[in-house]
N, C-alpha and C positions, 0 to 999 in steps of 0.2 A: 528257693527263690520264688518271689511273689510274681505271678503272671500279671501282665498289664496289657490292656488294649484300650486305646482312647475311644470314648463314647462320642461318635460324631453327631449323635442326636442331641448332644448338649450344646452344640455349636450354633452361634448366631452371628449376624453381621448388622452393623448400624452404619448408615451413610451420614457422615458428619456434615455440618453446614458448609465447610470449606471443600467438600467433595471427597475427602478421604474416607476409606473404609476402616471401620473399627471392628475387629473380630473379638468375640468374647464367648465364654462358655458359662453355663450355670449348672451348679452341682448341689445336691442335697434336696431338701424339701421344697417343692415349687412355691408354696405359700409360707415358707418359714421366715424367720428373722433374717433380714438382709445383711450380708457382710461383703464388702468389696475387698478383693484380693489383688495385691500388687506382686507379681511373680518375681522370682529371683533372676539374676543375670545369667545370660546364655540359655535360659529356659523359655517358658512360654505359658500360655493360659492354663495348661493342665498340670502345672507344678503341684497343685493341691488335689488333683483327681484321685490319688490313691486313698484319700480320706473321704471320698464321696459318700460311702455308706454310713460312715460315722457322722457326717454332716446331717444326713437324713434322720438318723436316730436322735440327734441333738436338736432337731427342729430348726435348722438354719438353712438359708438359701445363699450359697456363695456365688457371687458374680465375679468371674475371673477374666478380665480383658487382656489382650495382647497390647503391649505398648507400641508406639509408632515404629514401623519397620521390623517388627518381631512377629513371627508366626503368620497369622492371617490378617494383620493390620498393615495398612499402607504407611510408607515412610512420611516423616515430617522433618526434612533436613534442617539442621541447625536448632532443633528444639532444645529447650532447657528442662530441668526437672520440674519447675513450677508450671510450665506450659501444659503438663499432664492434667492439671486441675480443670482446664477448660474442656478437655475430652471427657473427663469423668462427669462433669456437670451435665453435659449433653447426654451421656449414657444414663445417668440416674433419672433425668427428666424423661427420656424415652421409655424407661422401664416403670415410670410412675413411683419411684422410690423417693420419698421425702427425706427420710433419715436412715442412716445405716452406720455400722461400725466399719473400720478399715484395718487391714493387716498387710504387712509387707515383709518379705524375707530378703536379707542380704542387700544386693543392689536395689531391690524393690522397697527396702525400708525407707529410703529417702523420698520415694514417691508416695508412700503411705503418710510420711510426715508432711509432705506438701499438701496433700488432701486435708489432713487434720488442721494444718495452719491456715489454709485459704478457704476451706468449706466448713468452718467450725459450726455454722448454723445448721448444717446437715449431718455432721458427724457426731455420733454419740460417744464413741471411744476408739482408741487406736492401739494396735499392737505392732511393735517393731521387733522382728526376730533376727538376731545377729546382724543388726544394721550398721551402716558406716557413718562416720562423721563427714562433714564437708571436706572434700579432697583437693580444693583449690589452694590449700595451704601446703607449701613444700614439705614442712616437717611432718604433717599428718600423712601426706601421700607417701613419704618414705617408710612409714610404718605398715603400709598395705602389703599384702603378700606379693611375691615375686611375679607370679603369673599374671595377676591383674595389672600390676605396674607395667609389665611388658605389653599387654594388650592395649592399655590406655596410651602408652607412648607411641606405639605403632599407629593407633587410630588417629592420634592428633598430629603426628609428624610424617607418617608414611602410610596413608590410607590404602593404596593398592596392595602393599605387603600385608596389611592387616586383613584385607578382604580375602587374600589368598590363604592366609592361615585359617580364617574362619570357614572358608569354603572346604578345605581339607577336613577340618573337624566335623562339620555337618555331614559331609559325604561319608566319612567313616561311621558316624553314628547312624546314618540312614541305611548303610549297607549291612551293618551287623550291630544292632543296638546293644546286645548282651556283651559282645566282645569289646565294644567301645567302653562300656561301663566297667567291665572287669579291669581293663587297662587303667581307667581313671581311678578305680579303687586301689590298684596296686601302687599308684603314685600318690595316694592320699594318706593323711595321718590315720593311725590305727583307729582313732575315735570315729572316723567317718567311713573307713573302708568297708566295714561290715554292713553298714546301712546301705551304702551304694550297691554292694554285691547282692544283698537281699532284694533290692529293688532295681536290678540291672536293666530289665526290659523297660521299665518306666523312665529311668534316667536317660538311656540312650535315645528313646523315642522323643522325649522332651527336648533334648539338645538338638536332634535332627529337625524337629518342627520349629524350634526357636531360631534356627539358623537358615531359614528359607532365603532371607535377604542378607547377604554379607554386608551390603552398604548400610542396612538397618542396624546391624551390630556395631559398625563403626560409629553411627550416630549415637547409639546407646553408650558406648564407652566415652565418647566426647562429652556427652551430658553428665556422665558419671563423675568426671573429674573437673567439670566447669562449675562456676558459682551456681548455687541452687536457685537463687531468686527470692529466698526467704531465710529466716533463721529459726533454729530450734526454739528460741525464746518466744517466737510468734505463736506457738501452739498453746491453745487455752483449753483443749479438751483433755479428759483423763487419758494417760498413756501408760501402757505396760510394756516393759522391755524384757526380752528373753535372750539369754546368752549362755553358751556352753563354755566352761572354763578351759577346755582343751581345744578350742577353735584355733586353727592355724591359718585360716583365711581372713578372718576379721579379728583384730586384737581384742581380747576380752575386756581390756581396760576401757575401750571405747564406750561400752554400755554404761559404765560408771560415770564417764564424762557426760554422756547424754542425759543420764538421770539428774545430774546437777544442773543441766542447761534447760530442762523442761520442767516448769513449775508443777509440782505434785506428782511427777512420774514415779513409778515403782518398778523394781527390777527383780526378776527371778533368774537365778543362776543354776545351771545343771553341772554338778561336779563331774569331771572326767568325760563330759560329752563334747562333741565337736560342732561343726557348722551345720550339719544335717539334722539338727533339732527341729528344723522346719518340717521335716517328714516324721520323725519319731515322736515329736511333742506337739504336733499340730492340734491334736485333740485337746491338750491342756489349754492352748491358746484360745480355742473357740469356746471351751467350757468357761474360761475366765470371762470372755466377752459376754456370753449369754448370762452367766451367773451374776455379772455386775449390772445387769439390766440394760442390755443393748437397746 
């Protein structure tokens, strides 16, 4: 098992114009090529932290913010996916970053897509790792995995129940990160179980931090299945899609659909690999972004 301890020295806070706090972390080379990270669902700003040393070796500086209501960021009740772009614009301005690449995993994929669609003048390239299609369509929503469908329905129809479920999950992860991760691995597909087990301490601590605000997670799931506020066709920057063929959380066919919807998009598939390619293949993603001339 790989030992993990979050580097609190990487943490920063920005006060946004509307008064909310935006928490973020920076990993890699301080003066490296900037890449904005959009973390996965139920996780937080340090979902990319296990790759921090690799980022440094590759000469990139990864800026990884917590979305509203997640980890160290204040809530923004009722926010939509596209609203994230305003927060990102303020963050990039504060950091003096004129242009950057963007990457997002799973639920974070739609946030990376939003930044690519609405900040095209500042985004060089985008990477979407095991991302989802818009889920405001009943047919597409029905293809989503059972757990996320349950969380989304509870969040939209029975928020107090959803908050209680999220509270228990975060408490268990906080109390014993490794035990929480091992349990998650046991109930995960074989393609992901080994990755989770090998990174148990990271997984449990990331879930615990991401679940600081149960109301924030309800907000996240409501935005997850609500209209995005833009379309994939609005994206005009180069996009690279990554998908494991054995992913049981996000249907692999969705990557092919996204490829057809985004002009010029390219897709890389990993045979027999699952949803956690964001951890095992993150280096590939960053090398592609840097190699393509971020």
